[in-house]
mmCIF file as Biopython writes it, N, C-alpha, C and O atoms, coordinates in Angstrom:
data_model
#
loop_
_atom_site.group_PDB
_atom_site.id
_atom_site.type_symbol
_atom_site.label_atom_id
_atom_site.label_alt_id
_atom_site.label_comp_id
_atom_site.label_asym_id
_atom_site.label_entity_id
_atom_site.label_seq_id
_atom_site.pdbx_PDB_ins_code
_atom_site.Cartn_x
_atom_site.Cartn_y
_atom_site.Cartn_z
_atom_site.occupancy
_atom_site.B_iso_or_equiv
_atom_site.auth_seq_id
_atom_site.auth_asym_id
_atom_site.pdbx_PDB_model_num
ATOM 1   N N  . MET A ? 1  ? -12.687 -8.637  -10.237 1.0 0.0 1  A 1 
ATOM 2   C CA . MET A ? 1  ? -11.964 -8.535  -9.210  1.0 0.0 1  A 1 
ATOM 3   C C  . MET A ? 1  ? -12.440 -8.665  -7.817  1.0 0.0 1  A 1 
ATOM 4   O O  . MET A ? 1  ? -11.845 -7.788  -7.191  1.0 0.0 1  A 1 
ATOM 5   N N  . ASN A ? 2  ? -13.182 -9.293  -7.054  1.0 0.0 2  A 1 
ATOM 6   C CA . ASN A ? 2  ? -13.651 -8.991  -5.696  1.0 0.0 2  A 1 
ATOM 7   C C  . ASN A ? 2  ? -12.748 -8.244  -4.740  1.0 0.0 2  A 1 
ATOM 8   O O  . ASN A ? 2  ? -12.248 -9.126  -4.040  1.0 0.0 2  A 1 
ATOM 9   N N  . ARG A ? 3  ? -12.175 -6.791  -4.262  1.0 0.0 3  A 1 
ATOM 10  C CA . ARG A ? 3  ? -11.379 -6.320  -3.822  1.0 0.0 3  A 1 
ATOM 11  C C  . ARG A ? 3  ? -11.985 -6.261  -2.312  1.0 0.0 3  A 1 
ATOM 12  O O  . ARG A ? 3  ? -11.374 -5.938  -1.294  1.0 0.0 3  A 1 
ATOM 13  N N  . ASN A ? 4  ? -13.092 -6.584  -2.409  1.0 0.0 4  A 1 
ATOM 14  C CA . ASN A ? 4  ? -14.076 -5.901  -0.684  1.0 0.0 4  A 1 
ATOM 15  C C  . ASN A ? 4  ? -14.046 -7.334  0.256   1.0 0.0 4  A 1 
ATOM 16  O O  . ASN A ? 4  ? -14.710 -7.437  1.288   1.0 0.0 4  A 1 
ATOM 17  N N  . ASN A ? 5  ? -13.176 -8.408  -0.267  1.0 0.0 5  A 1 
ATOM 18  C CA . ASN A ? 5  ? -13.453 -9.780  0.372   1.0 0.0 5  A 1 
ATOM 19  C C  . ASN A ? 5  ? -12.673 -9.599  1.859   1.0 0.0 5  A 1 
ATOM 20  O O  . ASN A ? 5  ? -11.443 -9.594  1.829   1.0 0.0 5  A 1 
ATOM 21  N N  . GLY A ? 6  ? -13.113 -9.504  2.696   1.0 0.0 6  A 1 
ATOM 22  C CA . GLY A ? 6  ? -11.854 -9.180  4.364   1.0 0.0 6  A 1 
ATOM 23  C C  . GLY A ? 6  ? -11.412 -10.326 4.192   1.0 0.0 6  A 1 
ATOM 24  O O  . GLY A ? 6  ? -11.065 -10.674 5.321   1.0 0.0 6  A 1 
ATOM 25  N N  . ASN A ? 7  ? -11.115 -11.470 3.215   1.0 0.0 7  A 1 
ATOM 26  C CA . ASN A ? 7  ? -10.071 -12.325 3.794   1.0 0.0 7  A 1 
ATOM 27  C C  . ASN A ? 7  ? -8.590  -11.830 2.760   1.0 0.0 7  A 1 
ATOM 28  O O  . ASN A ? 7  ? -7.556  -12.341 3.189   1.0 0.0 7  A 1 
ATOM 29  N N  . HIS A ? 8  ? -8.468  -11.258 1.964   1.0 0.0 8  A 1 
ATOM 30  C CA . HIS A ? 8  ? -7.684  -10.091 1.298   1.0 0.0 8  A 1 
ATOM 31  C C  . HIS A ? 8  ? -6.853  -8.666  2.429   1.0 0.0 8  A 1 
ATOM 32  O O  . HIS A ? 8  ? -5.829  -7.997  2.289   1.0 0.0 8  A 1 
ATOM 33  N N  . TRP A ? 9  ? -7.922  -8.716  3.491   1.0 0.0 9  A 1 
ATOM 34  C CA . TRP A ? 9  ? -7.533  -7.360  4.451   1.0 0.0 9  A 1 
ATOM 35  C C  . TRP A ? 9  ? -7.090  -7.826  5.440   1.0 0.0 9  A 1 
ATOM 36  O O  . TRP A ? 9  ? -7.663  -8.834  5.853   1.0 0.0 9  A 1 
ATOM 37  N N  . LYS A ? 10 ? -5.999  -7.343  6.164   1.0 0.0 10 A 1 
ATOM 38  C CA . LYS A ? 10 ? -5.368  -7.506  7.023   1.0 0.0 10 A 1 
ATOM 39  C C  . LYS A ? 10 ? -6.040  -6.682  8.105   1.0 0.0 10 A 1 
ATOM 40  O O  . LYS A ? 10 ? -6.605  -5.684  7.659   1.0 0.0 10 A 1 
ATOM 41  N N  . TRP A ? 11 ? -6.097  -6.807  9.054   1.0 0.0 11 A 1 
ATOM 42  C CA . TRP A ? 11 ? -6.883  -5.466  10.201  1.0 0.0 11 A 1 
ATOM 43  C C  . TRP A ? 11 ? -7.348  -4.436  9.463   1.0 0.0 11 A 1 
ATOM 44  O O  . TRP A ? 11 ? -6.871  -3.325  9.696   1.0 0.0 11 A 1 
ATOM 45  N N  . GLY A ? 12 ? -8.382  -4.581  8.410   1.0 0.0 12 A 1 
ATOM 46  C CA . GLY A ? 12 ? -9.406  -3.452  7.741   1.0 0.0 12 A 1 
ATOM 47  C C  . GLY A ? 12 ? -8.015  -2.869  7.176   1.0 0.0 12 A 1 
ATOM 48  O O  . GLY A ? 12 ? -8.471  -2.728  6.042   1.0 0.0 12 A 1 
ATOM 49  N N  . VAL A ? 13 ? -7.220  -2.597  7.097   1.0 0.0 13 A 1 
ATOM 50  C CA . VAL A ? 13 ? -6.121  -1.943  6.549   1.0 0.0 13 A 1 
ATOM 51  C C  . VAL A ? 13 ? -4.920  -1.575  5.565   1.0 0.0 13 A 1 
ATOM 52  O O  . VAL A ? 13 ? -4.490  -0.579  4.983   1.0 0.0 13 A 1 
ATOM 53  N N  . PHE A ? 14 ? -4.654  -2.759  5.684   1.0 0.0 14 A 1 
ATOM 54  C CA . PHE A ? 14 ? -3.712  -3.428  4.575   1.0 0.0 14 A 1 
ATOM 55  C C  . PHE A ? 14 ? -3.891  -5.095  3.874   1.0 0.0 14 A 1 
ATOM 56  O O  . PHE A ? 14 ? -3.904  -6.249  4.303   1.0 0.0 14 A 1 
ATOM 57  N N  . TYR A ? 15 ? -4.010  -4.414  2.581   1.0 0.0 15 A 1 
ATOM 58  C CA . TYR A ? 15 ? -4.624  -5.128  1.708   1.0 0.0 15 A 1 
ATOM 59  C C  . TYR A ? 15 ? -3.882  -6.192  0.897   1.0 0.0 15 A 1 
ATOM 60  O O  . TYR A ? 15 ? -3.096  -5.658  0.115   1.0 0.0 15 A 1 
ATOM 61  N N  . HIS A ? 16 ? -3.880  -7.961  0.814   1.0 0.0 16 A 1 
ATOM 62  C CA . HIS A ? 16 ? -2.941  -8.415  0.297   1.0 0.0 16 A 1 
ATOM 63  C C  . HIS A ? 16 ? -3.265  -9.400  -0.226  1.0 0.0 16 A 1 
ATOM 64  O O  . HIS A ? 16 ? -3.859  -10.326 0.325   1.0 0.0 16 A 1 
ATOM 65  N N  . ASN A ? 17 ? -2.722  -9.319  -2.041  1.0 0.0 17 A 1 
ATOM 66  C CA . ASN A ? 17 ? -3.603  -10.012 -2.454  1.0 0.0 17 A 1 
ATOM 67  C C  . ASN A ? 17 ? -3.047  -10.656 -3.609  1.0 0.0 17 A 1 
ATOM 68  O O  . ASN A ? 17 ? -3.483  -10.314 -4.708  1.0 0.0 17 A 1 
ATOM 69  N N  . PRO A ? 18 ? -2.074  -11.612 -3.529  1.0 0.0 18 A 1 
ATOM 70  C CA . PRO A ? 18 ? -1.201  -12.118 -4.956  1.0 0.0 18 A 1 
ATOM 71  C C  . PRO A ? 18 ? -1.729  -12.658 -5.894  1.0 0.0 18 A 1 
ATOM 72  O O  . PRO A ? 18 ? -1.000  -13.275 -6.671  1.0 0.0 18 A 1 
ATOM 73  N N  . GLU A ? 19 ? -3.192  -12.605 -6.136  1.0 0.0 19 A 1 
ATOM 74  C CA . GLU A ? 19 ? -3.615  -12.669 -7.538  1.0 0.0 19 A 1 
ATOM 75  C C  . GLU A ? 19 ? -4.385  -11.691 -8.071  1.0 0.0 19 A 1 
ATOM 76  O O  . GLU A ? 19 ? -5.072  -11.985 -9.049  1.0 0.0 19 A 1 
ATOM 77  N N  . ASP A ? 20 ? -4.424  -10.382 -7.555  1.0 0.0 20 A 1 
ATOM 78  C CA . ASP A ? 20 ? -4.595  -9.148  -8.046  1.0 0.0 20 A 1 
ATOM 79  C C  . ASP A ? 20 ? -3.397  -8.295  -8.569  1.0 0.0 20 A 1 
ATOM 80  O O  . ASP A ? 20 ? -2.404  -7.935  -7.935  1.0 0.0 20 A 1 
ATOM 81  N N  . PRO A ? 21 ? -3.754  -8.029  -10.008 1.0 0.0 21 A 1 
ATOM 82  C CA . PRO A ? 21 ? -2.287  -7.463  -10.864 1.0 0.0 21 A 1 
ATOM 83  C C  . PRO A ? 21 ? -2.201  -5.722  -9.872  1.0 0.0 21 A 1 
ATOM 84  O O  . PRO A ? 21 ? -1.172  -5.055  -9.762  1.0 0.0 21 A 1 
ATOM 85  N N  . LYS A ? 22 ? -3.239  -5.441  -9.427  1.0 0.0 22 A 1 
ATOM 86  C CA . LYS A ? 22 ? -3.148  -3.716  -9.226  1.0 0.0 22 A 1 
ATOM 87  C C  . LYS A ? 22 ? -1.981  -3.523  -7.940  1.0 0.0 22 A 1 
ATOM 88  O O  . LYS A ? 22 ? -1.719  -4.518  -7.264  1.0 0.0 22 A 1 
ATOM 89  N N  . VAL A ? 23 ? -1.406  -2.412  -7.685  1.0 0.0 23 A 1 
ATOM 90  C CA . VAL A ? 23 ? -0.302  -2.277  -7.171  1.0 0.0 23 A 1 
ATOM 91  C C  . VAL A ? 23 ? -0.953  -1.053  -6.488  1.0 0.0 23 A 1 
ATOM 92  O O  . VAL A ? 23 ? -0.224  -0.622  -5.594  1.0 0.0 23 A 1 
ATOM 93  N N  . TRP A ? 24 ? -2.077  -0.380  -6.635  1.0 0.0 24 A 1 
ATOM 94  C CA . TRP A ? 24 ? -2.912  0.965   -6.005  1.0 0.0 24 A 1 
ATOM 95  C C  . TRP A ? 24 ? -3.915  0.384   -6.159  1.0 0.0 24 A 1 
ATOM 96  O O  . TRP A ? 24 ? -4.286  0.315   -7.331  1.0 0.0 24 A 1 
ATOM 97  N N  . VAL A ? 25 ? -4.925  -0.379  -4.953  1.0 0.0 25 A 1 
ATOM 98  C CA . VAL A ? 25 ? -6.555  -0.568  -4.832  1.0 0.0 25 A 1 
ATOM 99  C C  . VAL A ? 25 ? -7.092  0.658   -3.748  1.0 0.0 25 A 1 
ATOM 100 O O  . VAL A ? 25 ? -6.580  1.267   -2.809  1.0 0.0 25 A 1 
ATOM 101 N N  . GLU A ? 26 ? -8.159  0.657   -4.300  1.0 0.0 26 A 1 
ATOM 102 C CA . GLU A ? 26 ? -9.084  1.356   -3.510  1.0 0.0 26 A 1 
ATOM 103 C C  . GLU A ? 26 ? -9.284  0.808   -1.926  1.0 0.0 26 A 1 
ATOM 104 O O  . GLU A ? 26 ? -9.321  -0.398  -1.682  1.0 0.0 26 A 1 
ATOM 105 N N  . LYS A ? 27 ? -9.388  1.673   -1.049  1.0 0.0 27 A 1 
ATOM 106 C CA . LYS A ? 27 ? -9.353  1.334   0.290   1.0 0.0 27 A 1 
ATOM 107 C C  . LYS A ? 27 ? -10.898 0.736   0.987   1.0 0.0 27 A 1 
ATOM 108 O O  . LYS A ? 27 ? -12.011 1.200   0.739   1.0 0.0 27 A 1 
ATOM 109 N N  . LEU A ? 28 ? -10.610 -0.301  1.821   1.0 0.0 28 A 1 
ATOM 110 C CA . LEU A ? 28 ? -12.051 -0.818  2.320   1.0 0.0 28 A 1 
ATOM 111 C C  . LEU A ? 28 ? -12.830 -0.103  2.721   1.0 0.0 28 A 1 
ATOM 112 O O  . LEU A ? 28 ? -14.033 -0.175  2.474   1.0 0.0 28 A 1 
ATOM 113 N N  . TYR A ? 29 ? -12.153 0.928   3.590   1.0 0.0 29 A 1 
ATOM 114 C CA . TYR A ? 29 ? -13.352 2.091   4.036   1.0 0.0 29 A 1 
ATOM 115 C C  . TYR A ? 29 ? -12.609 3.376   4.064   1.0 0.0 29 A 1 
ATOM 116 O O  . TYR A ? 29 ? -11.423 3.702   4.111   1.0 0.0 29 A 1 
ATOM 117 N N  . GLY A ? 30 ? -13.952 4.084   4.010   1.0 0.0 30 A 1 
ATOM 118 C CA . GLY A ? 30 ? -13.428 5.614   3.382   1.0 0.0 30 A 1 
ATOM 119 C C  . GLY A ? 30 ? -12.675 5.976   2.049   1.0 0.0 30 A 1 
ATOM 120 O O  . GLY A ? 30 ? -12.666 5.181   1.108   1.0 0.0 30 A 1 
ATOM 121 N N  . TRP A ? 31 ? -12.158 6.976   2.001   1.0 0.0 31 A 1 
ATOM 122 C CA . TRP A ? 31 ? -11.336 7.621   0.286   1.0 0.0 31 A 1 
ATOM 123 C C  . TRP A ? 31 ? -10.204 7.162   0.620   1.0 0.0 31 A 1 
ATOM 124 O O  . TRP A ? 31 ? -9.683  7.153   1.735   1.0 0.0 31 A 1 
ATOM 125 N N  . GLY A ? 32 ? -9.625  6.582   -0.851  1.0 0.0 32 A 1 
ATOM 126 C CA . GLY A ? 32 ? -8.521  7.045   -0.918  1.0 0.0 32 A 1 
ATOM 127 C C  . GLY A ? 32 ? -7.833  5.574   -1.708  1.0 0.0 32 A 1 
ATOM 128 O O  . GLY A ? 32 ? -8.561  4.903   -2.439  1.0 0.0 32 A 1 
ATOM 129 N N  . TYR A ? 33 ? -6.075  5.100   -1.418  1.0 0.0 33 A 1 
ATOM 130 C CA . TYR A ? 33 ? -6.245  4.165   -1.804  1.0 0.0 33 A 1 
ATOM 131 C C  . TYR A ? 33 ? -5.048  3.543   -0.874  1.0 0.0 33 A 1 
ATOM 132 O O  . TYR A ? 33 ? -4.645  4.101   0.147   1.0 0.0 33 A 1 
ATOM 133 N N  . THR A ? 34 ? -4.489  2.174   -1.433  1.0 0.0 34 A 1 
ATOM 134 C CA . THR A ? 34 ? -3.376  1.669   -0.312  1.0 0.0 34 A 1 
ATOM 135 C C  . THR A ? 34 ? -2.892  0.685   -1.321  1.0 0.0 34 A 1 
ATOM 136 O O  . THR A ? 34 ? -3.405  0.342   -2.386  1.0 0.0 34 A 1 
ATOM 137 N N  . LEU A ? 35 ? -1.641  0.261   -0.668  1.0 0.0 35 A 1 
ATOM 138 C CA . LEU A ? 35 ? -0.968  -0.790  -1.412  1.0 0.0 35 A 1 
ATOM 139 C C  . LEU A ? 35 ? -1.191  -2.200  -1.685  1.0 0.0 35 A 1 
ATOM 140 O O  . LEU A ? 35 ? -1.521  -2.779  -0.650  1.0 0.0 35 A 1 
ATOM 141 N N  . ASN A ? 36 ? -1.132  -2.981  -2.718  1.0 0.0 36 A 1 
ATOM 142 C CA . ASN A ? 36 ? -1.611  -3.864  -2.382  1.0 0.0 36 A 1 
ATOM 143 C C  . ASN A ? 36 ? 0.232   -4.441  -1.771  1.0 0.0 36 A 1 
ATOM 144 O O  . ASN A ? 36 ? 1.291   -3.815  -1.745  1.0 0.0 36 A 1 
ATOM 145 N N  . MET A ? 37 ? 0.068   -5.116  -1.578  1.0 0.0 37 A 1 
ATOM 146 C CA . MET A ? 37 ? 1.353   -5.841  -0.726  1.0 0.0 37 A 1 
ATOM 147 C C  . MET A ? 37 ? 1.633   -6.873  -1.226  1.0 0.0 37 A 1 
ATOM 148 O O  . MET A ? 37 ? 2.787   -7.099  -1.590  1.0 0.0 37 A 1 
ATOM 149 N N  . ALA A ? 38 ? 0.859   -7.563  -1.337  1.0 0.0 38 A 1 
ATOM 150 C CA . ALA A ? 38 ? 1.459   -8.452  -2.025  1.0 0.0 38 A 1 
ATOM 151 C C  . ALA A ? 38 ? 2.184   -8.876  -3.565  1.0 0.0 38 A 1 
ATOM 152 O O  . ALA A ? 38 ? 2.578   -9.873  -4.171  1.0 0.0 38 A 1 
ATOM 153 N N  . ARG A ? 39 ? 2.097   -7.811  -3.684  1.0 0.0 39 A 1 
ATOM 154 C CA . ARG A ? 39 ? 3.133   -7.206  -4.929  1.0 0.0 39 A 1 
ATOM 155 C C  . ARG A ? 39 ? 4.614   -6.735  -4.740  1.0 0.0 39 A 1 
ATOM 156 O O  . ARG A ? 39 ? 4.943   -6.105  -3.735  1.0 0.0 39 A 1 
ATOM 157 N N  . PRO A ? 40 ? 5.376   -7.013  -5.599  1.0 0.0 40 A 1 
ATOM 158 C CA . PRO A ? 40 ? 6.874   -6.480  -4.889  1.0 0.0 40 A 1 
ATOM 159 C C  . PRO A ? 40 ? 6.841   -5.373  -5.570  1.0 0.0 40 A 1 
ATOM 160 O O  . PRO A ? 40 ? 7.861   -4.791  -5.199  1.0 0.0 40 A 1 
ATOM 161 N N  . MET A ? 41 ? 6.249   -4.633  -6.424  1.0 0.0 41 A 1 
ATOM 162 C CA . MET A ? 41 ? 6.288   -3.570  -6.408  1.0 0.0 41 A 1 
ATOM 163 C C  . MET A ? 41 ? 6.155   -2.076  -5.882  1.0 0.0 41 A 1 
ATOM 164 O O  . MET A ? 41 ? 6.583   -0.956  -6.160  1.0 0.0 41 A 1 
ATOM 165 N N  . SER A ? 42 ? 4.983   -2.943  -4.595  1.0 0.0 42 A 1 
ATOM 166 C CA . SER A ? 42 ? 4.458   -2.157  -3.194  1.0 0.0 42 A 1 
ATOM 167 C C  . SER A ? 42 ? 5.268   -1.787  -2.479  1.0 0.0 42 A 1 
ATOM 168 O O  . SER A ? 42 ? 5.255   -0.651  -2.004  1.0 0.0 42 A 1 
ATOM 169 N N  . TRP A ? 43 ? 6.470   -2.955  -2.152  1.0 0.0 43 A 1 
ATOM 170 C CA . TRP A ? 43 ? 7.399   -2.615  -1.688  1.0 0.0 43 A 1 
ATOM 171 C C  . TRP A ? 43 ? 8.718   -1.442  -1.993  1.0 0.0 43 A 1 
ATOM 172 O O  . TRP A ? 43 ? 9.329   -0.785  -1.150  1.0 0.0 43 A 1 
ATOM 173 N N  . VAL A ? 44 ? 8.829   -1.447  -2.929  1.0 0.0 44 A 1 
ATOM 174 C CA . VAL A ? 44 ? 9.684   -0.468  -3.505  1.0 0.0 44 A 1 
ATOM 175 C C  . VAL A ? 44 ? 9.102   0.896   -3.885  1.0 0.0 44 A 1 
ATOM 176 O O  . VAL A ? 44 ? 9.747   1.740   -4.507  1.0 0.0 44 A 1 
ATOM 177 N N  . ILE A ? 45 ? 7.722   1.073   -3.431  1.0 0.0 45 A 1 
ATOM 178 C CA . ILE A ? 45 ? 6.981   2.521   -3.867  1.0 0.0 45 A 1 
ATOM 179 C C  . ILE A ? 45 ? 7.050   2.572   -2.037  1.0 0.0 45 A 1 
ATOM 180 O O  . ILE A ? 45 ? 7.220   3.698   -1.571  1.0 0.0 45 A 1 
ATOM 181 N N  . LEU A ? 46 ? 6.953   1.673   -1.263  1.0 0.0 46 A 1 
ATOM 182 C CA . LEU A ? 46 ? 6.813   2.213   -0.009  1.0 0.0 46 A 1 
ATOM 183 C C  . LEU A ? 46 ? 8.447   2.583   0.592   1.0 0.0 46 A 1 
ATOM 184 O O  . LEU A ? 46 ? 8.582   3.445   1.461   1.0 0.0 46 A 1 
ATOM 185 N N  . ALA A ? 47 ? 9.403   1.981   0.138   1.0 0.0 47 A 1 
ATOM 186 C CA . ALA A ? 47 ? 10.781  1.871   0.356   1.0 0.0 47 A 1 
ATOM 187 C C  . ALA A ? 47 ? 10.841  3.256   -0.220  1.0 0.0 47 A 1 
ATOM 188 O O  . ALA A ? 47 ? 11.463  4.044   0.494   1.0 0.0 47 A 1 
ATOM 189 N N  . ALA A ? 48 ? 10.265  3.836   -1.527  1.0 0.0 48 A 1 
ATOM 190 C CA . ALA A ? 48 ? 10.874  5.417   -2.060  1.0 0.0 48 A 1 
ATOM 191 C C  . ALA A ? 48 ? 10.352  6.366   -1.273  1.0 0.0 48 A 1 
ATOM 192 O O  . ALA A ? 48 ? 11.003  7.410   -1.220  1.0 0.0 48 A 1 
ATOM 193 N N  . ILE A ? 49 ? 8.950   6.283   -0.385  1.0 0.0 49 A 1 
ATOM 194 C CA . ILE A ? 49 ? 8.309   7.140   0.385   1.0 0.0 49 A 1 
ATOM 195 C C  . ILE A ? 49 ? 9.444   7.266   1.734   1.0 0.0 49 A 1 
ATOM 196 O O  . ILE A ? 49 ? 10.173  8.212   2.031   1.0 0.0 49 A 1 
ATOM 197 N N  . LEU A ? 50 ? 9.310   6.204   2.263   1.0 0.0 50 A 1 
ATOM 198 C CA . LEU A ? 50 ? 10.110  6.485   3.533   1.0 0.0 50 A 1 
ATOM 199 C C  . LEU A ? 50 ? 11.554  6.805   3.076   1.0 0.0 50 A 1 
ATOM 200 O O  . LEU A ? 50 ? 11.974  7.741   3.756   1.0 0.0 50 A 1 
ATOM 201 N N  . LEU A ? 51 ? 12.403  6.406   2.240   1.0 0.0 51 A 1 
ATOM 202 C CA . LEU A ? 51 ? 13.909  7.270   1.322   1.0 0.0 51 A 1 
ATOM 203 C C  . LEU A ? 51 ? 13.321  8.639   2.039   1.0 0.0 51 A 1 
ATOM 204 O O  . LEU A ? 51 ? 13.547  9.112   3.153   1.0 0.0 51 A 1 
ATOM 205 N N  . ALA A ? 52 ? 12.317  9.171   0.752   1.0 0.0 52 A 1 
ATOM 206 C CA . ALA A ? 52 ? 12.014  10.674  0.532   1.0 0.0 52 A 1 
ATOM 207 C C  . ALA A ? 52 ? 11.533  11.232  2.087   1.0 0.0 52 A 1 
ATOM 208 O O  . ALA A ? 52 ? 12.320  12.075  2.518   1.0 0.0 52 A 1 
ATOM 209 N N  . VAL A ? 53 ? 10.770  11.025  2.700   1.0 0.0 53 A 1 
ATOM 210 C CA . VAL A ? 53 ? 10.835  11.440  4.025   1.0 0.0 53 A 1 
ATOM 211 C C  . VAL A ? 53 ? 12.025  11.783  4.952   1.0 0.0 53 A 1 
ATOM 212 O O  . VAL A ? 53 ? 12.187  12.805  5.619   1.0 0.0 53 A 1 
ATOM 213 N N  . LEU A ? 54 ? 13.008  10.436  4.817   1.0 0.0 54 A 1 
ATOM 214 C CA . LEU A ? 54 ? 14.250  10.515  6.006   1.0 0.0 54 A 1 
ATOM 215 C C  . LEU A ? 54 ? 14.890  11.566  5.131   1.0 0.0 54 A 1 
ATOM 216 O O  . LEU A ? 54 ? 15.624  12.401  5.658   1.0 0.0 54 A 1 
ATOM 217 N N  . VAL A ? 55 ? 14.642  11.585  3.710   1.0 0.0 55 A 1 
ATOM 218 C CA . VAL A ? 55 ? 15.608  12.600  3.182   1.0 0.0 55 A 1 
ATOM 219 C C  . VAL A ? 55 ? 15.617  14.132  3.456   1.0 0.0 55 A 1 
ATOM 220 O O  . VAL A ? 55 ? 16.487  14.998  3.551   1.0 0.0 55 A 1 
ATOM 221 N N  . LEU A ? 56 ? 14.189  14.075  3.545   1.0 0.0 56 A 1 
ATOM 222 C CA . LEU A ? 56 ? 13.741  15.684  3.784   1.0 0.0 56 A 1 
ATOM 223 C C  . LEU A ? 56 ? 13.688  15.943  4.799   1.0 0.0 56 A 1 
ATOM 224 O O  . LEU A ? 56 ? 13.450  17.144  4.927   1.0 0.0 56 A 1 
ATOM 225 N N  . PHE A ? 57 ? 13.837  15.185  6.131   1.0 0.0 57 A 1 
ATOM 226 C CA . PHE A ? 57 ? 13.992  15.237  7.395   1.0 0.0 57 A 1 
ATOM 227 C C  . PHE A ? 57 ? 15.260  15.545  8.130   1.0 0.0 57 A 1 
ATOM 228 O O  . PHE A ? 57 ? 15.500  16.108  9.199   1.0 0.0 57 A 1 
ATOM 229 N N  . ARG A ? 58 ? 16.311  14.741  6.788   1.0 0.0 58 A 1 
ATOM 230 C CA . ARG A ? 58 ? 17.979  14.855  7.501   1.0 0.0 58 A 1 
ATOM 231 C C  . ARG A ? 58 ? 17.871  16.678  6.852   1.0 0.0 58 A 1 
ATOM 232 O O  . ARG A ? 58 ? 18.418  17.661  7.351   1.0 0.0 58 A 1 
ATOM 233 N N  . LEU A ? 59 ? 17.073  16.630  5.744   1.0 0.0 59 A 1 
ATOM 234 C CA . LEU A ? 59 ? 17.883  18.129  5.015   1.0 0.0 59 A 1 
ATOM 235 C C  . LEU A ? 59 ? 17.313  19.494  5.975   1.0 0.0 59 A 1 
ATOM 236 O O  . LEU A ? 59 ? 17.914  20.568  5.985   1.0 0.0 59 A 1 
ATOM 237 N N  . THR A ? 60 ? 16.362  19.295  6.571   1.0 0.0 60 A 1 
ATOM 238 C CA . THR A ? 60 ? 15.431  20.559  7.594   1.0 0.0 60 A 1 
ATOM 239 C C  . THR A ? 60 ? 16.758  20.044  8.863   1.0 0.0 60 A 1 
ATOM 240 O O  . THR A ? 60 ? 17.562  20.976  8.909   1.0 0.0 60 A 1 
ATOM 241 N N  . THR A ? 61 ? 17.041  19.298  9.504   1.0 0.0 61 A 1 
ATOM 242 C CA . THR A ? 61 ? 18.107  19.584  10.825  1.0 0.0 61 A 1 
ATOM 243 C C  . THR A ? 61 ? 19.280  20.046  10.479  1.0 0.0 61 A 1 
ATOM 244 O O  . THR A ? 61 ? 20.126  20.289  11.339  1.0 0.0 61 A 1 
#
């Protein structure tokens, strides 16, 4: 699967390809990974990360 196709990248940052089964994909630029926002599990992971940040913020204030 060609993940470097510009049609699947929004603003060069967000990857959205419903045909790609992977949730984590390599970034288009630089190093690291990003979420395939077309997969429902990506939204669950994103919500879990945000919830964890909010809980940690709440515990420290």
